[in-house]
N, C-alpha and C positions, 0 to 999 in steps of 0.2 A: 459025569453029573453035565459032562458040558453038551452032553443030546438030549435031558430031559429038561433041563432051565425053560429052552427056545419055547418046546411043548406045551411048559404051563402058562409060560405068559401069554400065547397065542390064546391059549383055553380060558384066562382071563381075562383079556383084551374081547372076546367073543361073547361072552356071558357078559360082561359090564353094557358091551355095545345094544346087546338083545334089551338087556333091565331097561338103558336109558332110553331107546327108540320108541319102547311100548311106553313107556313114561310120557312122551313127548306126543304121542298120538294123537291123544285128543288136545292138543294144542294147536296141534297141523291140520287136523282136519274141522276143529270146532273156532276157530280165531281168526280172525282178518286181518287189515291192517289198521289199526287206531285212528278215531276220525276226532278232533277237538269239538265238545258238545256245544250243542248250539245254545246260543244264552237267551235265546225267548220265553216264553212263558207255556211253549208248548211242550217243554223238556228235552231230552238228548232225542237226536234223530240219527235215519241210520239212510247210507246210500245206495242206490241202485244204479247199475253202470255199464256201459257196453261199447264197444268197437263197429261200425257195421262197414264191411268190405266184401266186394267181392270180384272175383281174380284177380287180387292187385289192390282193386281200386276202390277208393273210400268214398261210400254210401254221403253225401251231405244235401243237407235241407230236409232231412224224414223226420217224421214225428214219431214220438213214444209218446202213450200215456200210462199210465198206473190205476187199476182200479180197484176200490175194495170187494167184501166179500157182496158187499149188496148192489154193486156195479155202479157204487158213485165214483168220478176221475180224481182222483185225491192229488196230480200232478202231472205235470209234461215237460216233456224236452222236446230238443231239437238238434240232429247232428249235425256236428259242426264240420270244417273242411276236408278236417281228417278222419269221419267219419264216426267221431266219437260222442257220447253223450252220457250225462248223468244225470238224476234227480235225489233231490233230499226228502226225503216221505219217513215218517213217526214209524215202528217198529209193528210190524207184521205177517200175513199175507197177502198178496197183492200179484194179480194178474196183469201184466208187461205187455199192452196191445200197439204193436206198429201198425201204423197209418199205410195202406198197403197202395191206397191214391196216392202219397207224396213221393212215392219211389219211382223210378224212370221209368220210363214207356217198354223198356225193354228188359229189364231187369223183375224175379219174380220172385217172393218169400213164401219157403218151407210150408211153416207154421209161424204166420204171426203171433201168436200169442204163447205166452212164457212165464209161467209162473216162476214168485221168486219170495222167499223167506228173508224179511228185515230184521237185520236187529239191531240197537240202539248202537250209535260209535263204532258200527260196522260196514264192510264193504260187499256187497252182491253184484256179482258181474251175472249178464244172461247177454246167451250167446244166440242169434238168428243164422238160418242156413239160406242163401241166396243162389241163384242160377241164371239162366240166357233164357227169356221167354219163348225165347225162337228154336229152342234145340231141346226146352223142356226142363225140368229138375229131375229126372230118370235120368242116372249116368249108370253107366254096367261096372259089374263088379270088380271086373278088372280095370277098369280105369281109373276106380278108386281105391284099389289095392296097388297101382303102380305109382299113385300119385301119394298116399299113405306113404309106400316104401320110399320115396326120395325126401318126403318131411322126415321118417325116420333116422333118415342116413344123417340130415342136415342137422338133427337136434340132437343126432347121438354124437357126435362132430364136436359140438358145442359142447354138452357135458363132460367128453371128455378133455378137453381143452382146462375145463375145469377142474376136475378132474386127477390129471395128472401131477398135479404140484400137492393135492391133500393126499394119494397115494405113498407118493416119494418121501412126503414127510413121516408118515407111519413107516414105511421102512429102513431111516436112516436113524428115527429118533422113537419108535415104539409109539410115540403121540396120537391118539385120536380126534382131531380138532375140530369143533365142532363151533370151532368159530370162524372155521373157511369160507361158510357160506356168505359170511359179512365182508368177507375180502373181495369177492364180486362183486358187492354190490357197492363196495365202495370204488372199485373202478366203474364201475357204467355213472355213479355220483359224479366220478372226477370227469369224466369225458364231455356232461351234461352242462357240466358249469362251466366247464372250458368253451364247449362249444356257441349255449346258447347265453350266458353270461356276459363272456368275454370276447363272441362273435369271432369264434376261430372256428374253421373248417373242419367237418366232424375226423376225418384223417390225420390230422396233426392233432387232433382234441384226444383222439386214441391212443397215440403215441405217450402223447403225455400223460393219461390214465394210466399205460403201463409204465412208465418209471415211478408214479404215485403208492402202484403197486408193488412194486419193488421195493420202495422205501419201506413203506406199512410192514409188507413182510421181513424187513431186517431191523424193523424197529422192536417187531413183533419176538421175534427171535433174541435180539440183545437185552431189553428190558424185560421180559418176562419169564424165557421158555428159560434160556441158559441158566440165568441164575436159580431158577429153579433146579435143574440137572447140578448144576452145583452143588446145591442144598443135599443132594438124593432124595428128593420129592418124589412118591410112587406114581405109576399112569395112570392110577383111578385119579389121586387126588389133581393130576394136571389134566385129566379131564374132565375134571370140575370146574378145575379152572380155565376151562377153553368155553364150556357154557355160558361162565359167567360170563367172561367175552364178547361171547356172542350177542347176549342181553346188552352189555354195554354199547356196544358199538352200533346197534339194533336201533339203541335211544338215543344216540348222538346223532345217527344220520334223521332218523324223527324229526328229530329238533332243531336241525340246520336247513335238512332237504325241504320234505313237505310229506302229506300224510296222501298225497292223491297222486296220481302217475300225470308222468310230465315228460314232455315228447323233446325230443331232439330236432336242429331246424332243419338238418338235411338227411336228403333217402326217405320223403315223403309220399305220400301218394305214387307207386310204381306200380305198373301194369306189370301182368306177365306176361313172358314170351313164350314163343312153343319152339321146342325142342324138336323136332316129330311128335310122336304121341305124347311127350311132356309137357308140361306148364309149368316156369318158374321166375320171380321177380331177379332183377339183376341185383336185389342186393340178398337175396336168399341163393344164390348166385354164388357169390363172389364169401357168403359167408363160409358156404363148403367146401371154395380152394384155398380160400385165407387158414381155417382149419386142421383141415388135411395138409398143406404148404408146414406149417407150425409143427404140429406132429408126428411127420414124416422127420422134420428139423432135430425134434428133440429126441426124437430115436434116435438116428444119427450122432445125436450127439452122447446119449447115454451108451450109447455101443463104440464108438471108435476114438471120443477125445479123454484126454489126461482126467480132466475132473470128470465125467462119465464113468472112467472105469475107478475112480475112487469111488463116487457116489455107490457103487454095488458095492465093493470093496466092503465100507459101511455098513451096509443095509445088511451082506450076509453073516458078517463079524465084525462089532465095530473095535471090541478090544484086539484082537488080531490084524485090522489094518493099524491101530495106534500102533502096535507093535514093529509093524514093519512100516511107520515113517510117514502116513499120511496125516495131514493135519484135519483129524475128524469136527475139529469145530469149526474147524473155514467153510470145509464140504460143507457141514448141515448149513452155513450161513447161506450159502447159495443153493444150496435147497431149499432155502426159507424165501431165498430173491426170489428164483424160479419160481418157485411156486405164486408167492404175490403175483407178479407180472401175471403170468400165464390164467392166470384168474381173474385179472385188471381182462385180460383181453376178451376173455369170456363172458365177463359182465355186459362189455357193450356188444359183443355178437348175441347175446341172449335178447337183447333187448330191444335190437335190430329185427331178428328173426322168430323169434317165437312173439314179444310184447307187442308186435307192431309199431316197432319207433320210440314206444316210453319206455320207462326209468321206473321202479316205485322202490320205496325204501325195503319192503321187504322180499324182496326177488330173489336175494339170495339165497334166504330164506328156505323157500320153494322148494330150489333145487339142491339145495343137499342132502335131502332124501336119494336124489335120484342118483346125484356123485356116490354116495356111499353103496346103494344098492348094486351102480356100475364097475367102483374097483372091488366088492365082496365078491361080486359074480366071477370077473376076471380073475382075482387072486390079490389079499390085501399084501400093498409094496412092490409091487411089479407096474411098471409105467405101461407094460405092454397088455399087460392082465388087465388095466385102469382103460386104455383104450380099447379093447376088443370089446370087455365088461360093458360099458357106454353105450357104445355102437348097436348092442343086442338091445337094452334096454330102452332107446331111444324108436328103435324098430317096436320092441312091442307097448310101447306107449300109444306109438302113431296108430298101430293096428288094433290094439284096444275098442280106438273110436268106432271101429266098423261092428261090434254088439254092443257098447256099453255108450252111455253121454258122457259127449266131450269133456262135459268137466267133472267129471270123473277118473280122467286119462293117467294121472300121475300116481294114482292108487294100485298103477300096476307094476311099477317099480316098486311097491311096498311089498304086494302078494312075491315075486322076484328075489327082492331081499330074506324075509320070512323063510322061503323054500331052501335058499342056498344054503344058509346059515342052518337050517335041520339038515337038508341030504350029502351037502358037499362044503363044510363051513370053511376050506382050503379056497377053494374059486375055484376056474379053470384051469387056467395058469399057477395058480399056487401050489405047493407040498405040502403033505399033510406033516411031516415035521421039519422044523429046520438042523441041519447039522451043524455043530461045527462052536 
């Protein structure tokens, strides 16, 4: 009996996860951040925006215009000192044209015309590709592949920072927490508030954000999940509660934060530095170093420390761990605190390295699918599996831009998720059945 129950629970969890992910796909890919309705007589408007950066340097003062099907200019914008621009226009299909004459003399754009489909109260992003006009826009495949590999490693380490806590929570409690993405957003928003509103440098602001994430994680467990466990709530019921909690967190963040991207006050407008054949900005290099150091620290703690051994024992067999004298609830509380702190740190690193130093209210929701893809690829419930799976997902996401539009690169994570669930549900490091 003890051999078959975990297998059955894993099957139900995987089936519920597949069902919910498929149900959420239209929301994930069709929706964007909600915006307040325009009070004018023209009706609700949509937003088209972007950030102009070449080799880590923002392009300020560049002119962009939106043209309808008849060729009439509907709106115009100019990039600010961080290279950001945005326009509020009525719903419809538009051609977004970048004025090449407004670019610096040594910068060329690959294609100055982009199409955008604008929906009411939604945000559409437009991406332009730039290059040095002296060297031309043509870059060899080897150079592009090497650059994308570095970007993939950086992105994968950031995903791993956020996903390790999610994997450990599943391993110790069996909960598939769909609200974990909002812990990522809460960390980034907390750092932004302390950095921008209170005027504290981003480094101590990040430390404060980690503390906020730890507190939120502890409160999550104490107020919601511990009472549900005591009442014997099923894992499916807890999963549904996590979805409701995610929506509630997102609404509160939107209410008190903003529906628009907000930039940190520090580490903006950085130039890339050359390291042999590689070019990388200092903030991206620092992100990789911090992520790797934290993940190594978590791995050492998980393997050698007393609490790490207790976490492994609870993950393997909760009842046996309790009978051996381990305080299971205390271990679960520590896991929630660790998961909240790592999610908050990952939120700040994700905003700095992937979102050009800006914070968005739905950023954690965007990352959630990739977190699930990474931990399922590596093996649900295993910290090392989460690390391996997330690094692979980060590489695949970046490599996919060699053949698909960069706007669609996150869909590669979904394809990997589906293939793993169909071909090897236990993941790379997961076992086919848990015994004991």
